[in-house]
Each structure stands twice: as C-alpha cells, then as structure tokens.
C-alpha positions in Angstrom: -79.5 12.7 -36.2 -77.0 12.7 -33.6 -73.6 12.1 -35.7 -70.3 11.3 -34.3 -67.4 12.4 -35.8 -63.9 10.9 -35.3 -61.2 13.4 -36.2 -60.9 17.1 -36.0 -58.7 17.9 -38.7 -60.0 19.3 -42.3 -62.0 16.5 -42.8 -63.9 16.2 -39.6 -64.3 20.2 -39.3 -66.0 20.5 -43.0 -68.1 17.8 -42.0 -69.5 18.9 -38.7 -69.9 22.3 -40.4 -71.9 21.0 -43.2 -74.1 18.3 -41.0 -74.9 20.9 -38.3 -75.9 23.3 -41.2 -78.3 20.6 -42.2 -79.6 20.3 -39.0 -78.0 17.4 -37.2 -76.5 17.5 -33.9 -72.9 16.7 -34.2 -70.0 15.9 -32.0 -66.2 15.9 -32.9 -63.5 13.8 -31.0 -60.0 14.4 -31.3 -57.0 13.5 -28.6 -55.0 16.4 -29.6 -55.6 20.1 -27.7 -56.5 21.6 -31.0 -58.0 21.1 -34.6 -56.2 20.7 -37.5 -55.2 17.3 -37.8 -51.9 17.1 -39.2 -51.2 20.8 -38.5 -51.7 20.1 -34.6 -49.3 21.9 -32.7 -48.4 18.2 -31.4 -47.5 17.0 -34.9 -45.7 19.6 -36.7 -42.2 19.6 -37.3 -40.0 22.5 -38.1 -40.2 23.3 -42.0 -44.0 22.3 -42.4 -45.9 24.2 -44.9 -48.6 23.5 -47.3 -47.9 21.7 -50.5 -50.4 23.5 -52.3 -50.5 27.4 -52.4 -53.0 29.0 -49.9 -56.0 29.6 -52.6 -56.0 26.1 -53.5 -55.6 24.7 -50.1 -58.6 26.8 -48.6 -62.1 25.4 -48.2 -64.9 27.1 -50.7 -66.4 29.7 -48.1 -63.5 30.3 -45.9 -60.7 32.0 -47.8 -57.1 32.2 -46.2 -56.3 35.5 -44.8 -54.8 37.6 -47.5 -51.7 38.2 -45.4 -50.5 34.7 -45.3 -47.7 33.7 -47.6 -48.3 31.8 -50.7 -47.3 28.7 -48.9 -48.5 28.8 -45.2 -46.6 27.3 -42.3 -47.8 24.7 -39.9 -48.8 27.3 -37.3 -50.8 29.5 -39.8 -52.8 26.7 -41.4 -53.6 25.4 -37.8 -54.6 28.8 -37.1 -56.9 29.0 -40.1 -58.8 25.8 -39.1 -59.2 27.3 -35.6 -60.8 30.3 -37.0 -63.0 28.2 -39.4 -64.4 26.3 -36.5 -65.0 29.4 -34.6 -66.8 31.1 -37.6 -69.0 28.4 -38.2 -69.9 27.6 -34.4 -68.2 24.6 -33.9 -66.3 25.0 -31.0 -69.5 23.8 -28.6 -69.2 20.6 -30.8 -65.6 19.9 -30.1 -64.7 17.2 -27.6 -60.6 17.8 -27.7 -57.9 15.8 -25.7 -60.3 12.8 -26.3 -59.3 9.8 -27.9 -61.9 7.3 -29.2 -60.9 3.8 -27.9 -63.9 1.4 -29.3 -66.5 1.7 -31.5 -69.2 -0.9 -32.2 -72.5 -1.2 -34.0 -75.6 -1.4 -31.7 -79.4 -1.2 -32.5 -79.1 0.4 -35.9 -76.4 3.1 -34.4 -73.2 3.3 -32.8 -71.6 3.0 -29.5 -68.5 5.0 -28.7 -66.2 4.4 -26.0 -63.9 7.3 -25.3 -61.4 8.5 -22.9 -60.6 12.1 -21.9 -56.9 12.4 -22.3 -54.5 13.7 -19.4 -53.8 17.2 -20.2 -50.1 16.5 -19.5 -49.9 14.1 -22.5 -51.6 16.1 -25.0 -51.8 14.1 -28.2 -48.4 12.8 -28.4 -47.2 9.4 -27.5 -43.7 8.0 -27.3 -41.8 9.6 -29.9 -44.9 10.7 -31.9 -47.1 7.7 -32.2 -50.1 9.7 -32.1 -53.4 10.5 -34.3 -56.3 12.2 -35.3 -58.8 11.2 -32.3 -58.2 7.6 -31.8 -55.5 5.5 -30.2 -55.9 1.5 -29.1 -57.6 1.6 -25.7 -55.9 1.8 -22.7 -53.8 5.1 -21.2 -54.6 7.6 -18.6 -57.9 9.8 -18.4 -61.7 9.2 -17.5 -63.5 6.9 -19.8 -67.2 7.4 -20.8 -69.6 5.9 -23.5 -71.6 7.8 -26.1 -74.5 6.9 -28.2 -74.9 7.9 -32.0 -77.3 7.6 -34.8 -74.6 7.5 -37.4 -70.7 7.7 -37.2 -68.2 9.6 -39.5 -64.5 8.2 -39.4 -62.2 11.8 -40.3 -59.2 10.3 -38.5 -57.0 11.0 -41.6 -54.9 8.8 -43.7 -51.6 10.6 -42.1 -53.0 9.3 -39.0 -50.0 6.8 -37.4 -46.3 7.3 -38.7 -45.1 4.1 -40.3 -41.7 3.6 -38.1 -39.4 1.3 -39.7 -38.1 -1.6 -37.3 -34.5 -1.5 -37.0 -32.2 -4.4 -35.5 -30.2 -3.1 -32.4 -32.5 -0.5 -31.7 -32.1 -1.3 -27.9 -28.3 -1.2 -28.1 -28.5 2.3 -30.1 -30.9 3.7 -27.4 -29.0 2.6 -24.3 -25.9 4.6 -26.0 -28.3 7.6 -26.3 -29.6 7.1 -29.6 -33.3 8.2 -30.4 -35.5 6.9 -33.1 -38.7 9.2 -33.9 -41.1 9.6 -36.4 -40.9 13.0 -38.1 -44.2 14.4 -36.5 -42.4 13.8 -33.3 -40.0 16.2 -33.9 -41.0 19.5 -33.0 -38.0 21.8 -32.6 -34.8 22.2 -34.6 -32.7 22.8 -31.3 -33.2 19.1 -30.7 -30.6 18.4 -33.1 -28.3 21.0 -31.9 -24.6 20.0 -32.5 -25.9 16.4 -33.1 -25.4 14.2 -35.8 -28.9 13.4 -37.4 -30.1 11.2 -39.8 -33.3 11.6 -41.6 -34.8 8.7 -43.4 -37.0 9.4 -46.3 -37.1 11.6 -49.4 -40.8 12.7 -49.8 -41.6 16.5 -48.7 -41.8 15.8 -45.3 -38.0 14.3 -45.1 -36.9 17.5 -47.3 -38.7 19.9 -45.2 -37.4 18.9 -41.9 -34.0 18.1 -43.1 -33.4 21.8 -44.1 -33.8 23.5 -40.6 -32.0 20.3 -38.7 -28.9 21.0 -41.2 -28.9 24.7 -39.4 -28.4 23.4 -36.0 -27.0 19.8 -36.4 -23.2 18.7 -36.2 -24.2 16.8 -39.5 -27.4 16.2 -41.5 -27.6 13.4 -43.4 -30.8 12.2 -45.9 -31.0 8.3 -46.2 -33.1 8.0 -49.5 -34.4 4.6 -50.4 -35.3 6.0 -53.8 -35.0 9.6 -55.1 -38.4 11.3 -56.0 -38.9 13.9 -58.7 -39.4 17.4 -57.3 -41.5 20.0 -58.7 -40.2 23.8 -58.0 -42.4 26.0 -56.2 -41.9 28.5 -59.1 -40.8 26.8 -62.3 -38.1 28.7 -63.8 -37.8 31.1 -61.0 -41.0 32.8 -61.8 -44.1 30.6 -63.0 -46.0 29.2 -59.9 -46.4 25.4 -60.3 -50.2 25.8 -59.7 -50.3 27.3 -63.2 -49.5 24.0 -64.8 -50.4 21.2 -62.3 -53.3 22.6 -60.3 -55.5 23.0 -63.6 -57.7 20.8 -65.0 -55.3 20.6 -68.2 -52.8 19.6 -65.5 -54.6 16.8 -64.1 -55.5 15.6 -67.7 -52.0 15.0 -68.3 -52.5 11.9 -66.2 -54.4 9.1 -67.7 -57.7 8.8 -66.0 -59.6 5.7 -66.2 -62.3 7.2 -68.7 -60.9 9.4 -71.6 -63.3 11.9 -73.2 -62.8 15.2 -75.0 -59.6 16.9 -74.7 -58.5 14.1 -72.5 -59.2 11.6 -75.2 -57.0 13.8 -77.5 -54.0 13.9 -75.0 -53.6 10.2 -74.5 -54.3 9.5 -78.3 -53.1 11.5 -81.1 -51.5 14.1 -78.7 -49.9 11.4 -76.6 -46.3 12.8 -77.8 -47.2 16.7 -76.8 -48.7 15.5 -73.4 -45.3 13.5 -72.6 -43.2 16.4 -73.5 -45.0 18.8 -71.6 -44.7 16.7 -68.6 -41.2 15.9 -69.1 -40.2 19.4 -69.7 -41.1 20.1 -66.1 -38.3 17.4 -65.1 -36.0 19.0 -67.6 -36.4 22.4 -65.8 -36.1 20.8 -62.4 -32.9 19.1 -63.2 -31.5 22.4 -64.4 -33.2 24.7 -61.7 -31.9 22.5 -58.9 -28.6 21.5 -60.7 -29.5 17.9 -59.9 -26.8 16.5 -62.6 -23.9 18.3 -60.3 -25.8 17.1 -57.2 -25.9 13.4 -58.7 -29.5 13.6 -57.5 -31.5 13.0 -60.8 -34.2 10.4 -60.1 -34.5 7.4 -62.3 -37.3 7.5 -64.9 -39.1 10.3 -66.2 -41.3 13.0 -64.5 -44.7 11.3 -66.2 -44.0 8.5 -63.5 -44.2 11.2 -60.6 -47.9 9.5 -60.0 -46.4 6.5 -58.9 -44.9 7.9 -55.9 -45.9 11.5 -55.0 -46.2 15.0 -56.7 -44.0 16.8 -54.2 -42.9 20.2 -54.1 -39.2 21.0 -54.0 -38.4 22.1 -50.4 -36.8 25.7 -50.5 -33.2 25.8 -49.5 -32.9 22.0 -49.7 -30.8 21.4 -52.6 -28.9 24.7 -51.8 -28.0 23.2 -48.6 -26.8 20.1 -50.2 -24.7 22.0 -52.7 -23.2 23.8 -49.6 -22.4 20.7 -48.0 -24.8 21.1 -45.0 -27.0 18.3 -46.1 -25.6 14.9 -47.4 -27.9 12.8 -49.4 -27.2 9.0 -49.4 -29.0 8.0 -52.4 -30.3 4.5 -53.0 -29.6 3.3 -49.6 -31.5 2.1 -46.6 -30.5 1.7 -43.0 -29.8 -2.1 -42.1 -29.1 -2.0 -38.3 -28.6 0.6 -35.6 -25.9 0.0 -33.2 -23.5 1.4 -30.5 -19.9 1.6 -30.8 -17.5 3.0 -28.3 -20.4 4.0 -26.4 -21.8 6.1 -29.1 -25.1 5.6 -31.3 -24.4 4.7 -35.0 -26.2 3.3 -37.8 -25.3 0.9 -40.6 -26.5 1.6 -44.2 -27.0 -0.9 -46.7 -23.8 -0.3 -48.6 -21.9 -0.8 -45.4 -21.3 2.8 -44.6 -21.6 3.6 -41.0 -22.7 6.7 -39.6 -22.6 8.3 -36.2 -26.4 8.7 -35.3 -27.8 10.7 -32.4 -30.8 11.2 -34.0 -32.6 9.1 -36.4 -35.7 11.1 -37.8 -38.0 8.7 -39.8 -40.3 10.5 -42.4 -41.4 7.5 -43.7 -44.9 7.9 -44.4 -47.9 6.6 -42.3 -50.1 3.8 -41.9 -53.9 3.8 -42.7 -56.2 1.9 -40.0 -59.1 2.3 -38.0 -58.0 0.2 -35.0 -61.1 1.5 -32.9 -63.7 0.0 -35.0 -64.9 -3.3 -33.7 -63.1 -6.4 -35.4 -66.4 -7.5 -37.4 -66.9 -4.1 -38.7 -63.2 -4.1 -39.9 -63.5 -7.2 -41.7 -66.2 -5.6 -43.7 -64.7 -2.3 -44.6 -61.2 -4.2 -46.2 -60.6 -6.3 -49.1 -58.2 -9.4 -49.3 -55.1 -7.0 -49.5 -56.2 -4.5 -46.8 -57.5 -1.6 -49.2 -60.3 0.4 -48.1 -63.6 -0.5 -50.0 -65.3 2.7 -49.9 -67.7 4.0 -52.7 -66.9 7.3 -53.9 -63.8 7.0 -51.3 -67.0 7.6 -48.9 -69.1 5.0 -48.2 -68.4 1.4 -47.0 -70.0 -1.4 -49.1 -71.3 -3.4 -46.4 -71.7 -1.4 -43.2 -75.1 0.7 -42.7 -75.0 3.9 -40.7 -70.9 4.7 -41.4 -69.4 7.1 -43.7 -65.7 8.1 -44.2 -64.3 11.3 -44.9 -60.7 12.5 -45.8 -60.1 9.2 -47.4 -59.3 11.0 -50.5 -55.9 12.4 -50.3 -55.4 15.0 -52.9 -53.8 18.1 -54.3 -57.3 20.1 -53.0 -57.7 17.9 -49.9 -60.1 20.5 -48.2 -62.0 20.9 -51.2 -62.7 17.2 -51.6 -63.4 16.8 -48.0 -65.7 19.4 -48.2 -67.6 17.9 -51.4 -67.6 14.4 -49.8 -69.3 16.2 -46.7 -71.9 17.3 -48.9 -72.7 14.0 -50.2 -73.1 12.8 -47.0 -75.2 15.1 -45.9 -77.4 14.5 -49.0 -77.3 10.9 -48.3 -78.5 11.3 -44.8 -81.2 13.5 -46.1 -82.3 10.9 -48.5 -81.4 13.1 -51.6 -78.8 10.8 -53.1 -79.9 8.2 -55.8 -77.5 5.3 -55.3 -76.8 2.3 -57.8 -77.6 -0.9 -56.6 -75.1 -2.6 -53.8 -73.8 -4.8 -56.5 -72.9 -2.1 -58.7 -71.3 0.0 -56.3 -69.1 -2.9 -55.4 -67.8 -3.3 -59.0 -67.2 0.5 -59.2 -65.0 0.2 -56.0 -63.2 -2.8 -57.4 -62.7 -1.0 -60.8 -61.6 2.2 -59.2 -58.8 0.1 -57.3 -57.8 -1.8 -60.1 -57.3 1.6 -61.8 -55.4 3.2 -59.2 -53.2 -0.2 -59.0 -52.1 0.2 -62.3 -51.8 4.3 -62.3 -49.8 4.6 -59.4 -48.2 1.0 -59.3 -50.2 0.1 -55.9 -48.7 3.3 -54.3 -52.4 4.7 -53.5 -52.1 4.3 -49.4 -54.6 1.2 -49.6 -57.2 3.1 -51.6 -57.0 6.4 -50.1 -55.1 8.4 -51.8 -56.7 10.1 -55.4 -53.7 12.0 -56.4 -53.4 13.3 -59.1 -57.3 12.5 -59.9 -58.6 15.3 -57.4 -60.6 17.2 -59.9 -62.2 14.1 -61.3 -63.1 13.0 -58.0 -64.9 16.2 -56.9 -66.9 16.1 -60.3 -67.7 12.5 -59.6 -69.2 13.5 -56.2 -71.0 16.7 -57.4 -72.5 14.9 -60.3 -74.1 12.3 -58.2 -75.9 15.2 -56.4 -76.4 16.9 -59.6 -74.8 19.9 -58.2 -71.7 20.5 -60.2 -70.5 23.9 -60.8 -71.1 26.2 -64.0 -69.5 24.6 -67.1 -68.0 28.0 -68.1 -66.2 28.2 -64.8 -64.9 24.6 -65.3 -63.7 25.5 -68.6 -62.0 28.4 -67.2 -60.2 26.0 -64.6 -58.6 24.1 -67.6 -56.0 26.9 -68.2 -56.1 28.4 -64.9 -55.7 27.0 -61.4 -58.8 25.5 -60.0 -60.1 27.9 -57.3 -62.2 26.3 -54.4 -64.1 29.6 -54.1 -65.8 28.7 -57.3 -67.5 26.0 -55.2 -68.8 28.3 -52.6 -72.4 28.2 -53.5 -72.6 24.5 -53.8 -73.5 24.2 -49.9 -76.2 26.9 -50.2 -77.9 24.9 -53.0 -77.9 21.6 -51.2 -79.0 23.1 -47.9 -81.9 24.9 -50.0 -82.9 21.5 -51.0 -82.5 19.9 -47.5 -84.6 22.9 -46.1 -87.6 20.9 -45.3 -87.4 18.1 -42.9 -86.8 14.5 -44.6 -90.2 13.0 -45.0 -90.6 9.6 -42.9 -89.6 6.7 -45.2 -87.4 8.7 -47.2 -84.3 6.1 -47.8 -81.0 6.7 -47.1 -78.1 4.3 -47.8 -78.5 2.7 -44.4 -82.0 1.7 -45.5 -81.1 1.0 -49.2 -78.4 -1.5 -48.0 -80.6 -4.4 -47.7 -82.7 -3.4 -50.9 -82.0 -5.3 -54.1 -82.2 -3.2 -57.0 -82.0 -3.4 -60.9 -80.9 0.2 -61.2 -77.7 0.3 -63.3 -74.5 2.4 -62.7 -75.4 6.0 -63.7 -73.1 7.0 -66.5 -70.0 8.7 -65.1 -70.2 12.5 -66.4 -66.8 13.4 -64.9 -65.0 13.4 -68.4 -67.9 14.8 -70.1 -68.4 17.9 -67.9 -64.4 18.2 -68.0 -64.6 18.0 -72.0 
C-alpha cells in the first residue's frame, strides 16, 4: 500500500522503517527542516536533554552511540534520529519543510493537501507556535495534493505549545516585552541582562531556567504547583533507572488489572510499596535541600503519577540556593502590563516583577486540526479524549492509525511496538475483538487513567507510568512478546529496548509472503459484526 505518515519524530520514523520493511511505499511529511520532532533544531531550548538514560531512550535495533553521555542533549538526540533515518534508508521517503494542511477520506483512502514551506520560515511560527508536520491551512509555499491508501498520524502529543492567555499582552508587548513558548526560546543569549520569568515547574521549565539564570539580570520561576523531582542519581550514586525504569518500579503504581507480584504489592505488601516510593521522596528532600529552600511539594511521592515523573534538572536547586533563580511557588501570572515604559508581570499574590521576557513551559495541546471535521468528531469522546484502541486504532475511522499517542518513559520503544502492531494489522495478521468490545476497552482504559492520574493524561495520550504494560499488551496481541526469562530479569534491572530487537524480524518473517487477496485488515473488519469476545489481557500474567 501507499501510506502517508504525518510527522518525522520518533513515532513517524519508526513507523516508516517498519512499514517500509513490510513492503509498503511510505511518505513522511514534516514541516521542520530536520527529523526528530521535539528534538528538531527549530524546537530545542537550551538545557534540553532526555529524561530517560540513553539506553532506555533508544530503539531496539539501533542503540545510541557509546560515546554519548548517560542523558544526551537535544542536538545529540536529533543526530541519533537522523542517523537512524539514514541507516534504514528513510531519507528518500522524507518530505521535510512540508506541512500537512488538510486531510480527508475519499474512496477508501485519503487525500492529503500539503504545502512546501518557505525555507526562510523553517518550522517556526511566531514565538514558537509550531508542530510536527502540521499546521492550520495557509501560509507560504507551494501547495500540492497526494493520495494514500492508508494514513498514520504521528504528529506527536508535544506538538503545539499551550500558551496561556494573559490580560494586558498588547500593552506589555508595546513596552518591549516578549511572551513565548519554551520551545521557541533557542539561545540563552536572548536572556542576556534581561529580567526573565519562566512559567511552569515541569522538566522543561526547570531545564530552561538554569541556562537563563546564567545570563539574565534576574530569573524567576512562577510555579502554580510544585512537583516531585526524582534525582538522576539517587543519593548521589544510584541511577534512578534502577528503581523506576524496571518492571518492579512500574508495579509500584496500581494498574487496572493486578496479578502475581502486583497483587501482593497492592494487597498485603501495600505498606512496603508505599514506603519504597515515599523513601525516594525523602531522599529527594534531603539531597536537594528542599526544606531549607521551602520547595517541598505537597502530598507524597506516590502521587507523582498525577503530574509527571520528572527528573530533577542538574544545577537547578543549586541555582536556587545560590540566589540565581527565585521560585515563586503556588502562584500564577494574573496580568501583564507596562509601567514607566517597561514591561512587568503581576502575580496572583499581588507581587509585581519586571518581565522583559516571559517563557511559558506550560505544556502542550493535543490536536489534529488538519483532519476533516467529520473525521475529528469520530475520534474524540464528549470530553475531547482520543478514543484509540491500544493508543493506535480509531474506533470508527477505517484506514487511519495513530502512533506516538502513547507518551511514556520508553517513548521510542512504545512507538516501535505500535508500528509493528500497525504493520501486522495491515498484513491481516492481527485478530481484533469486535468493534463493541474495542470501544468498551477504550472506555475502561480512559476511566482507569482518569482515576490513576486525576485526569492528567493529556486527553488519553499519556500512558506514564504504565509504559511496559502497554508494550506487553501490544505484543501479546501479536503473540510476539519477548522471552519470559528476559521479562523476569527486567523486574529488578532496567528494561532494555535491545531485548526487543528480534521482534521485528519475527514479524517480518510472518509477513514474508504477500497477503492473500481477501485477508481482512481492521479496515475490512470495521463493518463486520462479530461475537468474538475480548481476549483475556495477558499483560499482568506475563509480568508475573
């Protein structure tokens, strides 16, 4: 088939690689001038690095170079994905500097309108309103239309920055102030001798605040809510991956089905489980000196799932202790204004601060504005959550797949496993439950994530901290899960994506012969009513 892929981040690249190996003709669109998605040169902020160590952030059959540091920086990760594309012969399939403006279903396939971007505006709109391969229709460049048999949306859930709307912005801007998204701030020199506010307290906010504090006249972090931070090296020596990037670490958080060790941890062993998690919080408080800095978050470390499992930024708390960064905790910006011809911000406690530059690291919106309205309506529930079976397959839109809508601590691995799931379905090898059963599975998953994360799951696109459970479920669907002994090793040792490197060849062997005419895919099965029950979920069973 001829398959269009929207987005050249990790999800788009691994989908292209897998589908190309499966014999399909793939075309990957991205409006930036380089591959890598969030790691693109057009989107990197100073201080950007991976959250997971390099081994855990790699794809199964393409390890990161040994010479890279344990937590690679933004340019290094982008270089890794560029090397991945070259190694697997994807360069000829890439349409960079090309934005997707409109997609609509037609004749059992898809019509995709694209516009080649002006090289002078590579991937960036005003103050960083940008995306992986997509944008609202309009702008400069040459339009064209493509036709595809199937479409994979891999534009990413960190695609469009969520910029707050502040009263007084026009007055603030007229006085020389600038408001921008975190991924539109590319050089710490932009903060030289300026008064800078960083809005947010997630990893991006803390990351960017450190280089800003080295050049700015003042650096204030405005934090609506403090979040728990896990040290990269707990106690100064133990890599956090030994505790949280294992199957045991994931099992410390209650999943929707409990079996084996998980049943013990959330039953008779619940006290032990809570002490294990909260002891990390106690170490964090001591290691960072949070009590002295008045930066101890509310609640307990086990509630970290309700926000994000974020690493502590190297140098952040040291800069706070040294007075280079001031954290305005439990506050927000209420308005921007000018005073004496200079830009200022007012906080929710009435404090006013000079603010030449306001950098908003306030998250992202998840959307697919390029899809026709009738398609978008079929993708979302009444609250705007994406209704995707296994985070991949829409319930009512034949011929459309998603990848990368499973944000996790092992995003490359989860995206790669999703790509295999897509290839298997296209090849007619995937036995799916009936449509009604798939719908109920999605409803149940969203209800569980609502409770587990207090609805902080990015419209159904975040699976943290249940990354390995998701990989197990996807591979169990394919009957291609890795060896039980290897899974057992991963209970006490960090999950290593390289352990999954033989899964793709095994699937390709099954797909070796062309699919026989008439073999159904999910597109064909969409209209078929079946009494087939939902297969028993074997994730926890294999984990135990």
